[in-house]
N, CA, C and O atoms as a GROMACS GRO file, in nm:
protein
  248
    1MET      N    1  -0.194   0.457   1.081
    1MET     CA    2  -0.272   0.468   0.959
    1MET      C    3  -0.178   0.462   0.840
    1MET      O    4  -0.077   0.532   0.836
    2ILE      N    5  -0.210   0.379   0.744
    2ILE     CA    6  -0.132   0.371   0.622
    2ILE      C    7  -0.199   0.458   0.518
    2ILE      O    8  -0.321   0.453   0.501
    3GLN      N    9  -0.121   0.538   0.448
    3GLN     CA   10  -0.177   0.628   0.347
    3GLN      C   11  -0.098   0.619   0.219
    3GLN      O   12   0.022   0.593   0.219
    4THR      N   13  -0.167   0.640   0.108
    4THR     CA   14  -0.098   0.650  -0.019
    4THR      C   15  -0.035   0.787  -0.030
    4THR      O   16  -0.058   0.874   0.054
    5LYS      N   17   0.045   0.806  -0.132
    5LYS     CA   18   0.112   0.934  -0.152
    5LYS      C   19   0.012   1.049  -0.161
    5LYS      O   20   0.041   1.160  -0.117
    6ASP      N   21  -0.106   1.022  -0.218
    6ASP     CA   22  -0.208   1.127  -0.231
    6ASP      C   23  -0.299   1.133  -0.108
    6ASP      O   24  -0.410   1.187  -0.116
    7SER      N   25  -0.254   1.078   0.004
    7SER     CA   26  -0.321   1.083   0.134
    7SER      C   27  -0.451   1.004   0.140
    7SER      O   28  -0.534   1.031   0.227
    8GLU      N   29  -0.471   0.908   0.050
    8GLU     CA   30  -0.587   0.820   0.058
    8GLU      C   31  -0.558   0.713   0.162
    8GLU      O   32  -0.460   0.640   0.148
    9PRO      N   33  -0.642   0.700   0.267
    9PRO     CA   34  -0.617   0.598   0.368
    9PRO      C   35  -0.620   0.458   0.307
    9PRO      O   36  -0.707   0.428   0.224
   10ILE      N   37  -0.526   0.374   0.346
   10ILE     CA   38  -0.519   0.239   0.294
   10ILE      C   39  -0.557   0.138   0.403
   10ILE      O   40  -0.651   0.060   0.383
   11ALA      N   41  -0.488   0.137   0.515
   11ALA     CA   42  -0.518   0.041   0.620
   11ALA      C   43  -0.451   0.086   0.748
   11ALA      O   44  -0.358   0.167   0.746
   12SER      N   45  -0.498   0.034   0.860
   12SER     CA   46  -0.428   0.057   0.985
   12SER      C   47  -0.384  -0.078   1.039
   12SER      O   48  -0.454  -0.178   1.018
   13THR      N   49  -0.270  -0.082   1.107
   13THR     CA   50  -0.218  -0.208   1.157
   13THR      C   51  -0.183  -0.196   1.304
   13THR      O   52  -0.155  -0.087   1.353
   14SER      N   53  -0.185  -0.310   1.374
   14SER     CA   54  -0.141  -0.312   1.513
   14SER      C   55   0.010  -0.326   1.514
   14SER      O   56   0.072  -0.346   1.409
   15ALA      N   57   0.071  -0.317   1.632
   15ALA     CA   58   0.216  -0.324   1.642
   15ALA      C   59   0.272  -0.454   1.587
   15ALA      O   60   0.380  -0.455   1.528
   16ASP      N   61   0.199  -0.564   1.606
   16ASP     CA   62   0.252  -0.692   1.557
   16ASP      C   63   0.192  -0.732   1.423
   16ASP      O   64   0.232  -0.834   1.367
   17CYS      N   65   0.100  -0.657   1.369
   17CYS     CA   66   0.040  -0.679   1.238
   17CYS      C   67  -0.010  -0.823   1.224
   17CYS      O   68   0.020  -0.890   1.126
   18ALA      N   69  -0.085  -0.871   1.322
   18ALA     CA   70  -0.130  -1.010   1.324
   18ALA      C   71  -0.274  -1.022   1.275
   18ALA      O   72  -0.350  -0.926   1.275
   19GLY      N   73  -0.309  -1.143   1.234
   19GLY     CA   74  -0.446  -1.179   1.202
   19GLY      C   75  -0.512  -1.094   1.096
   19GLY      O   76  -0.463  -1.085   0.983
   20ASP      N   77  -0.623  -1.031   1.133
   20ASP     CA   78  -0.702  -0.951   1.040
   20ASP      C   79  -0.621  -0.835   0.982
   20ASP      O   80  -0.639  -0.800   0.865
   21ASP      N   81  -0.533  -0.774   1.062
   21ASP     CA   82  -0.453  -0.662   1.013
   21ASP      C   83  -0.360  -0.705   0.902
   21ASP      O   84  -0.346  -0.635   0.801
   22LEU      N   85  -0.296  -0.818   0.918
   22LEU     CA   86  -0.206  -0.869   0.814
   22LEU      C   87  -0.284  -0.899   0.687
   22LEU      O   88  -0.238  -0.868   0.577
   23ALA      N   89  -0.401  -0.959   0.700
   23ALA     CA   90  -0.485  -0.988   0.584
   23ALA      C   91  -0.528  -0.860   0.515
   23ALA      O   92  -0.530  -0.853   0.392
   24ARG      N   93  -0.562  -0.758   0.592
   24ARG     CA   94  -0.606  -0.630   0.534
   24ARG      C   95  -0.492  -0.561   0.459
   24ARG      O   96  -0.511  -0.510   0.349
   25VAL      N   97  -0.372  -0.560   0.520
   25VAL     CA   98  -0.256  -0.500   0.454
   25VAL      C   99  -0.226  -0.575   0.324
   25VAL      O  100  -0.198  -0.513   0.221
   26THR      N  101  -0.233  -0.707   0.328
   26THR     CA  102  -0.209  -0.788   0.208
   26THR      C  103  -0.310  -0.754   0.099
   26THR      O  104  -0.273  -0.738  -0.017
   27ARG      N  105  -0.438  -0.742   0.135
   27ARG     CA  106  -0.542  -0.706   0.038
   27ARG      C  107  -0.515  -0.569  -0.023
   27ARG      O  108  -0.532  -0.551  -0.143
   28GLU      N  109  -0.474  -0.473   0.059
   28GLU     CA  110  -0.449  -0.339   0.009
   28GLU      C  111  -0.328  -0.334  -0.083
   28GLU      O  112  -0.327  -0.258  -0.180
   29ILE      N  113  -0.226  -0.414  -0.054
   29ILE     CA  114  -0.110  -0.421  -0.143
   29ILE      C  115  -0.151  -0.478  -0.277
   29ILE      O  116  -0.113  -0.425  -0.381
   30VAL      N  117  -0.228  -0.585  -0.276
   30VAL     CA  118  -0.276  -0.645  -0.401
   30VAL      C  119  -0.364  -0.547  -0.477
   30VAL      O  120  -0.355  -0.537  -0.599
   31ARG      N  121  -0.450  -0.474  -0.406
   31ARG     CA  122  -0.537  -0.375  -0.470
   31ARG      C  123  -0.454  -0.265  -0.537
   31ARG      O  124  -0.486  -0.222  -0.648
   32ALA      N  125  -0.349  -0.220  -0.469
   32ALA     CA  126  -0.262  -0.117  -0.526
   32ALA      C  127  -0.193  -0.168  -0.651
   32ALA      O  128  -0.182  -0.095  -0.750
   33ILE      N  129  -0.147  -0.291  -0.648
   33ILE     CA  130  -0.079  -0.349  -0.765
   33ILE      C  131  -0.176  -0.360  -0.882
   33ILE      O  132  -0.141  -0.327  -0.995
   34LYS      N  133  -0.296  -0.408  -0.855
   34LYS     CA  134  -0.395  -0.425  -0.963
   34LYS      C  135  -0.442  -0.293  -1.022
   34LYS      O  136  -0.484  -0.288  -1.138
   35SER      N  137  -0.434  -0.186  -0.944
   35SER     CA  138  -0.486  -0.057  -0.991
   35SER      C  139  -0.386   0.021  -1.077
   35SER      O  140  -0.423   0.122  -1.138
   36VAL      N  141  -0.261  -0.025  -1.083
   36VAL     CA  142  -0.160   0.045  -1.162
   36VAL      C  143  -0.141  -0.028  -1.294
   36VAL      O  144  -0.101  -0.144  -1.298
   37GLY      N  145  -0.171   0.043  -1.404
   37GLY     CA  146  -0.151  -0.016  -1.536
   37GLY      C  147  -0.004  -0.020  -1.574
   37GLY      O  148   0.044  -0.119  -1.628
   38TYR      N  149   0.066   0.088  -1.547
   38TYR     CA  150   0.209   0.099  -1.575
   38TYR      C  151   0.268   0.192  -1.470
   38TYR      O  152   0.229   0.309  -1.464
   39GLY      N  153   0.358   0.144  -1.390
   39GLY     CA  154   0.417   0.227  -1.286
   39GLY      C  155   0.478   0.142  -1.177
   39GLY      O  156   0.540   0.040  -1.206
   40SER      N  157   0.462   0.183  -1.052
   40SER     CA  158   0.522   0.109  -0.942
   40SER      C  159   0.439   0.123  -0.815
   40SER      O  160   0.360   0.216  -0.799
   41VAL      N  161   0.460   0.026  -0.724
   41VAL     CA  162   0.400   0.030  -0.591
   41VAL      C  163   0.515   0.016  -0.492
   41VAL      O  164   0.595  -0.078  -0.501
   42GLU      N  165   0.523   0.110  -0.399
   42GLU     CA  166   0.630   0.108  -0.299
   42GLU      C  167   0.567   0.085  -0.163
   42GLU      O  168   0.470   0.150  -0.126
   43ILE      N  169   0.624  -0.009  -0.088
   43ILE     CA  170   0.576  -0.041   0.047
   43ILE      C  171   0.682   0.006   0.145
   43ILE      O  172   0.797  -0.037   0.139
   44VAL      N  173   0.643   0.095   0.236
   44VAL     CA  174   0.736   0.149   0.336
   44VAL      C  175   0.715   0.073   0.466
   44VAL      O  176   0.602   0.061   0.515
   45ILE      N  177   0.823   0.021   0.522
   45ILE     CA  178   0.818  -0.059   0.644
   45ILE      C  179   0.901   0.009   0.750
   45ILE      O  180   1.013   0.053   0.724
   46ARG      N  181   0.847   0.018   0.871
   46ARG     CA  182   0.919   0.076   0.984
   46ARG      C  183   0.898  -0.017   1.103
   46ARG      O  184   0.784  -0.048   1.138
   47ASN      N  185   1.006  -0.062   1.165
   47ASN     CA  186   0.999  -0.155   1.279
   47ASN      C  187   0.916  -0.278   1.246
   47ASN      O  188   0.832  -0.321   1.325
   48SER      N  189   0.940  -0.336   1.130
   48SER     CA  190   0.872  -0.457   1.082
   48SER      C  191   0.724  -0.439   1.060
   48SER      O  192   0.650  -0.538   1.057
   49ARG      N  193   0.677  -0.315   1.044
   49ARG     CA  194   0.536  -0.286   1.018
   49ARG      C  195   0.523  -0.209   0.888
   49ARG      O  196   0.603  -0.121   0.858
   50VAL      N  197   0.421  -0.244   0.812
   50VAL     CA  198   0.390  -0.166   0.693
   50VAL      C  199   0.326  -0.036   0.742
   50VAL      O  200   0.224  -0.039   0.810
   51VAL      N  201   0.387   0.076   0.706
   51VAL     CA  202   0.335   0.205   0.752
   51VAL      C  203   0.282   0.291   0.638
   51VAL      O  204   0.212   0.389   0.661
   52GLN      N  205   0.315   0.252   0.513
   52GLN     CA  206   0.272   0.335   0.401
   52GLN      C  207   0.280   0.254   0.273
   52GLN      O  208   0.369   0.172   0.255
   53ILE      N  209   0.184   0.279   0.183
   53ILE     CA  210   0.185   0.221   0.050
   53ILE      C  211   0.174   0.336  -0.049
   53ILE      O  212   0.081   0.416  -0.041
   54GLU      N  213   0.269   0.344  -0.142
   54GLU     CA  214   0.267   0.450  -0.243
   54GLU      C  215   0.245   0.388  -0.380
   54GLU      O  216   0.310   0.290  -0.417
   55ARG      N  217   0.154   0.447  -0.454
   55ARG     CA  218   0.125   0.404  -0.590
   55ARG      C  219   0.171   0.512  -0.685
   55ARG      O  220   0.140   0.629  -0.665
   56ARG      N  221   0.247   0.474  -0.788
   56ARG     CA  222   0.288   0.571  -0.890
   56ARG      C  223   0.247   0.513  -1.024
   56ARG      O  224   0.288   0.403  -1.060
   57GLU      N  225   0.168   0.587  -1.094
   57GLU     CA  226   0.124   0.542  -1.226
   57GLU      C  227   0.174   0.638  -1.332
   57GLU      O  228   0.172   0.760  -1.315
   58LYS      N  229   0.218   0.581  -1.442
   58LYS     CA  230   0.269   0.662  -1.554
   58LYS      C  231   0.173   0.649  -1.670
   58LYS      O  232   0.113   0.544  -1.693
   59PHE      N  233   0.160   0.756  -1.743
   59PHE     CA  234   0.077   0.758  -1.863
   59PHE      C  235   0.167   0.793  -1.980
   59PHE      O  236   0.235   0.896  -1.978
   60ARG      N  237   0.166   0.708  -2.081
   60ARG     CA  238   0.248   0.734  -2.200
   60ARG      C  239   0.156   0.757  -2.319
   60ARG      O  240   0.054   0.689  -2.335
   61PHE      N  241   0.193   0.852  -2.400
   61PHE     CA  242   0.116   0.886  -2.518
   61PHE      C  243   0.204   0.866  -2.641
   61PHE      O  244   0.318   0.913  -2.645
   62ASP      N  245   0.151   0.798  -2.740
   62ASP     CA  246   0.226   0.776  -2.864
   62ASP      C  247   0.199   0.884  -2.965
   62ASP      O  248   0.254   0.881  -3.075
   0.00000   0.00000   0.00000
């Protein structure tokens, strides 16, 4: 199970991350990028598998 830093489930992948799983992980990465106005998205990989996506958003006030 892939989870964001705040424990929101993102996606689950098989050992080889093939087919539908790869497409789902790709969609979730794009969704995480689009949801951050200013900040970063970190993708954690273990044994050639995406195991976690972390979103960090910053808010600046003038």
